[in-house]
PyMOL Python script that loads the backbone (N, CA, C, O; Angstrom):
from pymol import cmd

cmd.read_pdbstr("""\
ATOM      1  N   UNK A   1       1.239  -1.153   0.050  1.00  0.00           N
ATOM      2  CA  UNK A   1       0.183   0.234  -0.124  1.00  0.00           C
ATOM      3  C   UNK A   1       0.963   1.000  -0.639  1.00  0.00           C
ATOM      4  O   UNK A   1       0.905   1.439  -1.788  1.00  0.00           O
ATOM      5  N   UNK A   2       2.237   1.356   0.662  1.00  0.00           N
ATOM      6  CA  UNK A   2       2.760   2.589   1.060  1.00  0.00           C
ATOM      7  C   UNK A   2       3.380   2.816  -0.501  1.00  0.00           C
ATOM      8  O   UNK A   2       3.488   3.961  -0.941  1.00  0.00           O
ATOM      9  N   UNK A   3       3.864   1.388  -1.473  1.00  0.00           N
ATOM     10  CA  UNK A   3       4.447   2.224  -3.353  1.00  0.00           C
ATOM     11  C   UNK A   3       2.924   2.505  -3.741  1.00  0.00           C
ATOM     12  O   UNK A   3       2.682   3.510  -4.409  1.00  0.00           O
ATOM     13  N   UNK A   4       1.929   1.689  -3.364  1.00  0.00           N
ATOM     14  CA  UNK A   4       1.062   2.847  -4.372  1.00  0.00           C
ATOM     15  C   UNK A   4       0.421   3.757  -3.792  1.00  0.00           C
ATOM     16  O   UNK A   4      -0.601   4.054  -4.411  1.00  0.00           O
ATOM     17  N   UNK A   5       0.637   4.515  -2.568  1.00  0.00           N
ATOM     18  CA  UNK A   5       0.781   6.265  -2.550  1.00  0.00           C
ATOM     19  C   UNK A   5       1.845   6.764  -2.746  1.00  0.00           C
ATOM     20  O   UNK A   5       1.914   7.864  -3.295  1.00  0.00           O
ATOM     21  N   UNK A   6       2.762   6.199  -2.417  1.00  0.00           N
ATOM     22  CA  UNK A   6       4.056   6.854  -3.431  1.00  0.00           C
ATOM     23  C   UNK A   6       3.804   7.285  -4.795  1.00  0.00           C
ATOM     24  O   UNK A   6       3.608   8.379  -5.324  1.00  0.00           O
ATOM     25  N   UNK A   7       3.866   6.180  -5.168  1.00  0.00           N
ATOM     26  CA  UNK A   7       3.062   6.339  -6.887  1.00  0.00           C
ATOM     27  C   UNK A   7       2.503   8.051  -6.564  1.00  0.00           C
ATOM     28  O   UNK A   7       2.931   9.203  -6.638  1.00  0.00           O
ATOM     29  N   UNK A   8       1.480   7.428  -6.237  1.00  0.00           N
ATOM     30  CA  UNK A   8       0.180   8.535  -6.226  1.00  0.00           C
ATOM     31  C   UNK A   8      -0.063   9.807  -6.249  1.00  0.00           C
ATOM     32  O   UNK A   8      -0.906  10.607  -6.655  1.00  0.00           O
ATOM     33  N   UNK A   9       1.713   9.721  -5.248  1.00  0.00           N
ATOM     34  CA  UNK A   9       1.907  11.083  -4.987  1.00  0.00           C
ATOM     35  C   UNK A   9       2.738  11.867  -5.957  1.00  0.00           C
ATOM     36  O   UNK A   9       2.502  13.003  -6.368  1.00  0.00           O
ATOM     37  N   UNK A  10       3.635  11.175  -6.227  1.00  0.00           N
ATOM     38  CA  UNK A  10       4.564  11.479  -7.189  1.00  0.00           C
ATOM     39  C   UNK A  10       4.337  12.042  -8.737  1.00  0.00           C
ATOM     40  O   UNK A  10       4.836  12.861  -9.509  1.00  0.00           O
ATOM     41  N   UNK A  11       3.116  10.942  -8.682  1.00  0.00           N
ATOM     42  CA  UNK A  11       1.878  11.760 -10.498  1.00  0.00           C
ATOM     43  C   UNK A  11       1.344  12.929 -10.466  1.00  0.00           C
ATOM     44  O   UNK A  11       1.217  13.776 -11.350  1.00  0.00           O
ATOM     45  N   UNK A  12       0.979  12.914  -9.167  1.00  0.00           N
ATOM     46  CA  UNK A  12       0.191  14.481  -8.527  1.00  0.00           C
ATOM     47  C   UNK A  12       1.044  15.493  -8.445  1.00  0.00           C
ATOM     48  O   UNK A  12       0.661  16.603  -8.814  1.00  0.00           O
ATOM     49  N   UNK A  13       1.998  15.362  -8.086  1.00  0.00           N
ATOM     50  CA  UNK A  13       3.373  16.442  -7.585  1.00  0.00           C
ATOM     51  C   UNK A  13       3.771  16.852  -9.146  1.00  0.00           C
ATOM     52  O   UNK A  13       4.234  17.879  -9.643  1.00  0.00           O
ATOM     53  N   UNK A  14       3.403  15.670  -9.636  1.00  0.00           N
ATOM     54  CA  UNK A  14       4.801  15.899 -11.341  1.00  0.00           C
ATOM     55  C   UNK A  14       3.924  16.481 -11.841  1.00  0.00           C
ATOM     56  O   UNK A  14       4.314  17.268 -12.704  1.00  0.00           O
ATOM     57  N   UNK A  15       2.440  16.439 -11.624  1.00  0.00           N
ATOM     58  CA  UNK A  15       1.462  17.278 -13.459  1.00  0.00           C
ATOM     59  C   UNK A  15       0.552  17.977 -12.490  1.00  0.00           C
ATOM     60  O   UNK A  15      -0.677  18.043 -12.468  1.00  0.00           O
ATOM     61  N   UNK A  16       1.855  18.696 -11.353  1.00  0.00           N
ATOM     62  CA  UNK A  16       1.332  20.310 -10.787  1.00  0.00           C
ATOM     63  C   UNK A  16       0.120  19.900 -10.162  1.00  0.00           C
ATOM     64  O   UNK A  16      -0.611  20.890 -10.143  1.00  0.00           O
ATOM     65  N   UNK A  17      -0.398  19.011  -9.689  1.00  0.00           N
ATOM     66  CA  UNK A  17      -1.582  19.485  -9.350  1.00  0.00           C
ATOM     67  C   UNK A  17      -1.318  19.497  -7.813  1.00  0.00           C
ATOM     68  O   UNK A  17      -2.101  20.352  -7.398  1.00  0.00           O
ATOM     69  N   UNK A  18      -0.672  19.031  -6.824  1.00  0.00           N
ATOM     70  CA  UNK A  18      -0.477  18.969  -5.526  1.00  0.00           C
ATOM     71  C   UNK A  18       1.049  19.759  -5.569  1.00  0.00           C
ATOM     72  O   UNK A  18       1.871  19.604  -6.472  1.00  0.00           O
ATOM     73  N   UNK A  19       1.279  20.931  -3.982  1.00  0.00           N
ATOM     74  CA  UNK A  19       2.924  20.826  -4.197  1.00  0.00           C
ATOM     75  C   UNK A  19       3.326  20.899  -2.452  1.00  0.00           C
ATOM     76  O   UNK A  19       2.585  21.482  -1.660  1.00  0.00           O
ATOM     77  N   UNK A  20       4.706  20.158  -1.999  1.00  0.00           N
ATOM     78  CA  UNK A  20       5.155  20.494  -1.051  1.00  0.00           C
ATOM     79  C   UNK A  20       4.847  21.854  -0.211  1.00  0.00           C
ATOM     80  O   UNK A  20       4.777  22.878  -0.890  1.00  0.00           O
ATOM     81  N   UNK A  21       4.676  21.961   1.050  1.00  0.00           N
ATOM     82  CA  UNK A  21       5.111  23.627   1.763  1.00  0.00           C
ATOM     83  C   UNK A  21       5.466  22.206   3.330  1.00  0.00           C
ATOM     84  O   UNK A  21       4.842  21.483   4.107  1.00  0.00           O
ATOM     85  N   UNK A  22       6.596  22.510   3.028  1.00  0.00           N
ATOM     86  CA  UNK A  22       7.694  22.738   4.488  1.00  0.00           C
ATOM     87  C   UNK A  22       7.735  23.707   5.887  1.00  0.00           C
ATOM     88  O   UNK A  22       8.315  23.863   6.962  1.00  0.00           O
ATOM     89  N   UNK A  23       6.778  24.171   5.109  1.00  0.00           N
ATOM     90  CA  UNK A  23       6.543  24.927   7.251  1.00  0.00           C
ATOM     91  C   UNK A  23       5.041  25.569   7.112  1.00  0.00           C
ATOM     92  O   UNK A  23       4.898  26.790   7.169  1.00  0.00           O
ATOM     93  N   UNK A  24       4.153  24.864   6.964  1.00  0.00           N
ATOM     94  CA  UNK A  24       2.940  24.291   7.407  1.00  0.00           C
ATOM     95  C   UNK A  24       2.537  23.517   8.236  1.00  0.00           C
ATOM     96  O   UNK A  24       2.891  22.345   8.106  1.00  0.00           O
ATOM     97  N   UNK A  25       1.407  23.990   9.710  1.00  0.00           N
ATOM     98  CA  UNK A  25       1.139  23.331  10.423  1.00  0.00           C
ATOM     99  C   UNK A  25      -0.306  22.797  10.624  1.00  0.00           C
ATOM    100  O   UNK A  25      -0.916  22.594  11.674  1.00  0.00           O
ATOM    101  N   UNK A  26      -0.777  22.584   9.024  1.00  0.00           N
ATOM    102  CA  UNK A  26      -1.827  21.560   8.446  1.00  0.00           C
ATOM    103  C   UNK A  26      -1.226  20.391   8.159  1.00  0.00           C
ATOM    104  O   UNK A  26      -0.030  20.098   8.152  1.00  0.00           O
ATOM    105  N   UNK A  27      -2.133  19.790   7.938  1.00  0.00           N
ATOM    106  CA  UNK A  27      -1.615  17.914   7.186  1.00  0.00           C
ATOM    107  C   UNK A  27      -2.971  17.989   5.818  1.00  0.00           C
ATOM    108  O   UNK A  27      -3.554  19.063   5.670  1.00  0.00           O
ATOM    109  N   UNK A  28      -3.236  17.140   5.185  1.00  0.00           N
ATOM    110  CA  UNK A  28      -3.331  16.879   5.055  1.00  0.00           C
ATOM    111  C   UNK A  28      -3.604  15.516   4.687  1.00  0.00           C
ATOM    112  O   UNK A  28      -2.686  15.056   4.008  1.00  0.00           O
ATOM    113  N   UNK A  29      -4.768  14.518   4.949  1.00  0.00           N
ATOM    114  CA  UNK A  29      -4.815  12.937   4.862  1.00  0.00           C
ATOM    115  C   UNK A  29      -5.266  12.592   3.948  1.00  0.00           C
ATOM    116  O   UNK A  29      -6.106  13.240   3.323  1.00  0.00           O
ATOM    117  N   UNK A  30      -4.605  10.896   3.454  1.00  0.00           N
ATOM    118  CA  UNK A  30      -4.351  10.515   2.209  1.00  0.00           C
ATOM    119  C   UNK A  30      -5.116   9.593   2.199  1.00  0.00           C
ATOM    120  O   UNK A  30      -5.299   9.593   3.416  1.00  0.00           O
ATOM    121  N   UNK A  31      -6.073   8.343   1.654  1.00  0.00           N
ATOM    122  CA  UNK A  31      -6.812   8.114   1.676  1.00  0.00           C
ATOM    123  C   UNK A  31      -7.129   6.616   0.744  1.00  0.00           C
ATOM    124  O   UNK A  31      -8.120   6.729   0.022  1.00  0.00           O
ATOM    125  N   UNK A  32      -6.414   5.235   0.673  1.00  0.00           N
ATOM    126  CA  UNK A  32      -6.280   5.151  -0.311  1.00  0.00           C
ATOM    127  C   UNK A  32      -7.479   4.000  -0.739  1.00  0.00           C
ATOM    128  O   UNK A  32      -7.811   3.788   0.427  1.00  0.00           O
ATOM    129  N   UNK A  33      -7.977   3.500  -1.174  1.00  0.00           N
ATOM    130  CA  UNK A  33     -10.333   3.454  -1.660  1.00  0.00           C
ATOM    131  C   UNK A  33      -9.584   2.378  -3.206  1.00  0.00           C
ATOM    132  O   UNK A  33      -8.834   2.666  -4.139  1.00  0.00           O
ATOM    133  N   UNK A  34     -10.212   1.256  -2.823  1.00  0.00           N
ATOM    134  CA  UNK A  34      -9.944   0.092  -4.209  1.00  0.00           C
ATOM    135  C   UNK A  34     -10.557   0.797  -5.089  1.00  0.00           C
ATOM    136  O   UNK A  34     -11.478   1.439  -4.584  1.00  0.00           O
ATOM    137  N   UNK A  35     -10.407   0.977  -6.416  1.00  0.00           N
ATOM    138  CA  UNK A  35     -11.700   1.089  -7.879  1.00  0.00           C
ATOM    139  C   UNK A  35     -12.247   0.250  -7.952  1.00  0.00           C
ATOM    140  O   UNK A  35     -11.582  -0.782  -7.852  1.00  0.00           O
ATOM    141  N   UNK A  36     -13.392   0.120  -8.116  1.00  0.00           N
ATOM    142  CA  UNK A  36     -13.992  -0.817  -8.681  1.00  0.00           C
ATOM    143  C   UNK A  36     -14.498  -0.897  -9.639  1.00  0.00           C
ATOM    144  O   UNK A  36     -15.103  -0.013 -10.247  1.00  0.00           O
ATOM    145  N   UNK A  37     -14.283  -2.259  -9.997  1.00  0.00           N
ATOM    146  CA  UNK A  37     -14.858  -3.399 -11.364  1.00  0.00           C
ATOM    147  C   UNK A  37     -15.463  -3.632 -11.280  1.00  0.00           C
ATOM    148  O   UNK A  37     -16.123  -3.375 -10.274  1.00  0.00           O
ATOM    149  N   UNK A  38     -16.056  -4.671 -12.643  1.00  0.00           N
ATOM    150  CA  UNK A  38     -17.751  -5.106 -12.268  1.00  0.00           C
ATOM    151  C   UNK A  38     -18.058  -6.026 -11.717  1.00  0.00           C
ATOM    152  O   UNK A  38     -17.245  -6.600 -10.993  1.00  0.00           O
ATOM    153  N   UNK A  39     -19.197  -6.430 -11.855  1.00  0.00           N
ATOM    154  CA  UNK A  39     -19.600  -7.720 -10.982  1.00  0.00           C
ATOM    155  C   UNK A  39     -19.657  -8.943 -10.889  1.00  0.00           C
ATOM    156  O   UNK A  39     -19.989  -9.678 -11.819  1.00  0.00           O
ATOM    157  N   UNK A  40     -19.296  -9.370  -9.597  1.00  0.00           N
ATOM    158  CA  UNK A  40     -18.645 -11.280 -10.048  1.00  0.00           C
ATOM    159  C   UNK A  40     -19.747 -11.776  -8.874  1.00  0.00           C
ATOM    160  O   UNK A  40     -19.861 -11.376  -7.715  1.00  0.00           O
ATOM    161  N   UNK A  41     -20.775 -13.138  -9.853  1.00  0.00           N
ATOM    162  CA  UNK A  41     -21.263 -13.697  -8.712  1.00  0.00           C
ATOM    163  C   UNK A  41     -20.524 -14.618  -8.147  1.00  0.00           C
ATOM    164  O   UNK A  41     -19.401 -14.521  -8.640  1.00  0.00           O
ATOM    165  N   UNK A  42     -20.556 -15.398  -7.429  1.00  0.00           N
ATOM    166  CA  UNK A  42     -20.465 -16.253  -6.553  1.00  0.00           C
ATOM    167  C   UNK A  42     -21.192 -17.071  -5.327  1.00  0.00           C
ATOM    168  O   UNK A  42     -21.975 -16.302  -4.770  1.00  0.00           O
ATOM    169  N   UNK A  43     -21.194 -18.201  -4.800  1.00  0.00           N
ATOM    170  CA  UNK A  43     -21.483 -19.247  -4.394  1.00  0.00           C
ATOM    171  C   UNK A  43     -21.152 -18.835  -2.646  1.00  0.00           C
ATOM    172  O   UNK A  43     -19.978 -18.538  -2.421  1.00  0.00           O
ATOM    173  N   UNK A  44     -21.756 -18.818  -1.893  1.00  0.00           N
ATOM    174  CA  UNK A  44     -21.903 -18.944  -0.393  1.00  0.00           C
ATOM    175  C   UNK A  44     -21.907 -20.099   0.383  1.00  0.00           C
ATOM    176  O   UNK A  44     -21.951 -21.105  -0.326  1.00  0.00           O
ATOM    177  N   UNK A  45     -21.873 -20.359   1.740  1.00  0.00           N
ATOM    178  CA  UNK A  45     -21.208 -21.805   1.922  1.00  0.00           C
ATOM    179  C   UNK A  45     -23.120 -22.155   2.044  1.00  0.00           C
ATOM    180  O   UNK A  45     -23.529 -23.139   2.661  1.00  0.00           O
ATOM    181  N   UNK A  46     -24.065 -21.167   1.349  1.00  0.00           N
ATOM    182  CA  UNK A  46     -24.976 -22.429   1.485  1.00  0.00           C
ATOM    183  C   UNK A  46     -26.166 -22.374   0.497  1.00  0.00           C
ATOM    184  O   UNK A  46     -27.395 -22.446   0.512  1.00  0.00           O
ATOM    185  N   UNK A  47     -25.052 -22.192  -0.444  1.00  0.00           N
ATOM    186  CA  UNK A  47     -25.363 -22.652  -2.246  1.00  0.00           C
ATOM    187  C   UNK A  47     -25.953 -21.850  -2.813  1.00  0.00           C
ATOM    188  O   UNK A  47     -26.241 -22.115  -3.980  1.00  0.00           O
ATOM    189  N   UNK A  48     -26.517 -20.133  -2.072  1.00  0.00           N
ATOM    190  CA  UNK A  48     -26.963 -18.898  -2.910  1.00  0.00           C
ATOM    191  C   UNK A  48     -25.590 -18.101  -2.717  1.00  0.00           C
ATOM    192  O   UNK A  48     -24.573 -17.946  -2.042  1.00  0.00           O
ATOM    193  N   UNK A  49     -26.704 -17.530  -4.358  1.00  0.00           N
ATOM    194  CA  UNK A  49     -25.220 -16.809  -5.382  1.00  0.00           C
ATOM    195  C   UNK A  49     -25.700 -15.256  -4.807  1.00  0.00           C
ATOM    196  O   UNK A  49     -26.865 -14.945  -4.557  1.00  0.00           O
ATOM    197  N   UNK A  50     -24.733 -14.541  -4.693  1.00  0.00           N
ATOM    198  CA  UNK A  50     -23.568 -13.500  -4.488  1.00  0.00           C
ATOM    199  C   UNK A  50     -23.514 -12.454  -4.744  1.00  0.00           C
ATOM    200  O   UNK A  50     -22.847 -12.061  -3.786  1.00  0.00           O
ATOM    201  N   UNK A  51     -23.679 -11.688  -5.266  1.00  0.00           N
ATOM    202  CA  UNK A  51     -22.861  -9.982  -6.248  1.00  0.00           C
ATOM    203  C   UNK A  51     -22.256  -9.761  -5.574  1.00  0.00           C
ATOM    204  O   UNK A  51     -22.719  -9.381  -4.499  1.00  0.00           O
ATOM    205  N   UNK A  52     -20.723  -9.858  -5.765  1.00  0.00           N
ATOM    206  CA  UNK A  52     -19.593  -8.765  -5.717  1.00  0.00           C
ATOM    207  C   UNK A  52     -18.927  -8.210  -6.236  1.00  0.00           C
ATOM    208  O   UNK A  52     -18.639  -8.656  -7.347  1.00  0.00           O
ATOM    209  N   UNK A  53     -18.346  -7.081  -5.857  1.00  0.00           N
ATOM    210  CA  UNK A  53     -17.373  -6.018  -6.631  1.00  0.00           C
ATOM    211  C   UNK A  53     -15.760  -6.404  -6.701  1.00  0.00           C
ATOM    212  O   UNK A  53     -15.230  -6.698  -5.630  1.00  0.00           O
ATOM    213  N   UNK A  54     -15.152  -6.414  -7.609  1.00  0.00           N
ATOM    214  CA  UNK A  54     -13.940  -6.846  -7.883  1.00  0.00           C
ATOM    215  C   UNK A  54     -13.083  -6.024  -7.509  1.00  0.00           C
ATOM    216  O   UNK A  54     -13.845  -5.073  -7.335  1.00  0.00           O
ATOM    217  N   UNK A  55     -11.809  -5.527  -7.172  1.00  0.00           N
ATOM    218  CA  UNK A  55     -11.126  -4.334  -7.326  1.00  0.00           C
ATOM    219  C   UNK A  55     -10.304  -4.106  -8.457  1.00  0.00           C
ATOM    220  O   UNK A  55     -10.014  -5.148  -9.044  1.00  0.00           O
ATOM    221  N   UNK A  56      -9.814  -3.020  -8.969  1.00  0.00           N
ATOM    222  CA  UNK A  56      -8.922  -3.382 -10.290  1.00  0.00           C
ATOM    223  C   UNK A  56      -7.845  -2.372  -9.765  1.00  0.00           C
ATOM    224  O   UNK A  56      -7.181  -1.916 -10.696  1.00  0.00           O
ATOM    225  N   UNK A  57      -7.692  -2.167  -9.236  1.00  0.00           N
ATOM    226  CA  UNK A  57      -6.721  -1.553  -8.722  1.00  0.00           C
ATOM    227  C   UNK A  57      -6.887  -0.577  -7.986  1.00  0.00           C
ATOM    228  O   UNK A  57      -8.116  -0.550  -7.927  1.00  0.00           O
ATOM    229  N   UNK A  58      -6.214   0.987  -6.837  1.00  0.00           N
ATOM    230  CA  UNK A  58      -6.393   1.655  -6.378  1.00  0.00           C
ATOM    231  C   UNK A  58      -6.171   3.033  -6.734  1.00  0.00           C
ATOM    232  O   UNK A  58      -5.471   3.345  -7.696  1.00  0.00           O
ATOM    233  N   UNK A  59      -7.136   4.426  -5.482  1.00  0.00           N
ATOM    234  CA  UNK A  59      -7.495   5.837  -6.295  1.00  0.00           C
ATOM    235  C   UNK A  59      -7.019   6.121  -5.162  1.00  0.00           C
ATOM    236  O   UNK A  59      -7.654   5.770  -4.167  1.00  0.00           O
ATOM    237  N   UNK A  60      -5.442   7.020  -4.982  1.00  0.00           N
ATOM    238  CA  UNK A  60      -5.484   7.682  -3.904  1.00  0.00           C
ATOM    239  C   UNK A  60      -6.642   8.822  -3.781  1.00  0.00           C
ATOM    240  O   UNK A  60      -7.149   9.354  -4.768  1.00  0.00           O
ATOM    241  N   UNK A  61      -7.022   9.152  -2.307  1.00  0.00           N
ATOM    242  CA  UNK A  61      -7.906  10.843  -2.273  1.00  0.00           C
ATOM    243  C   UNK A  61      -7.193  11.379  -1.094  1.00  0.00           C
ATOM    244  O   UNK A  61      -6.751  10.850  -0.074  1.00  0.00           O
ATOM    245  N   UNK A  62      -7.215  12.563  -1.531  1.00  0.00           N
ATOM    246  CA  UNK A  62      -6.395  13.358  -0.689  1.00  0.00           C
ATOM    247  C   UNK A  62      -7.459  14.317  -0.078  1.00  0.00           C
ATOM    248  O   UNK A  62      -8.352  14.848  -0.737  1.00  0.00           O
ATOM    249  N   UNK A  63      -7.267  14.472   1.212  1.00  0.00           N
ATOM    250  CA  UNK A  63      -8.634  15.327   1.925  1.00  0.00           C
ATOM    251  C   UNK A  63      -7.783  16.625   2.414  1.00  0.00           C
ATOM    252  O   UNK A  63      -7.087  16.604   3.429  1.00  0.00           O
ATOM    253  N   UNK A  64      -7.925  17.760   1.563  1.00  0.00           N
ATOM    254  CA  UNK A  64      -7.966  18.879   1.905  1.00  0.00           C
ATOM    255  C   UNK A  64      -8.624  19.052   2.883  1.00  0.00           C
ATOM    256  O   UNK A  64      -8.751  20.184   3.350  1.00  0.00           O
TER     257      UNK A  64
END
""", "prot")
cmd.dss("prot")
cmd.show_as("cartoon", "prot")
cmd.util.cbc("prot")
cmd.orient("prot")
């Protein structure tokens, strides 16, 4: 997960979306959420069909 955050932060820095501030008293929280893909249907222990979403990647969310 740390590598996902590092790559995401470096991409945002390179694109000029965010920039570093070394003397700020404020911080921004970083969340990593799964990107949802298509639906998958699986059977549970009672042989019932259950639909689930599959994660296809990760999304970096910075709370300003």
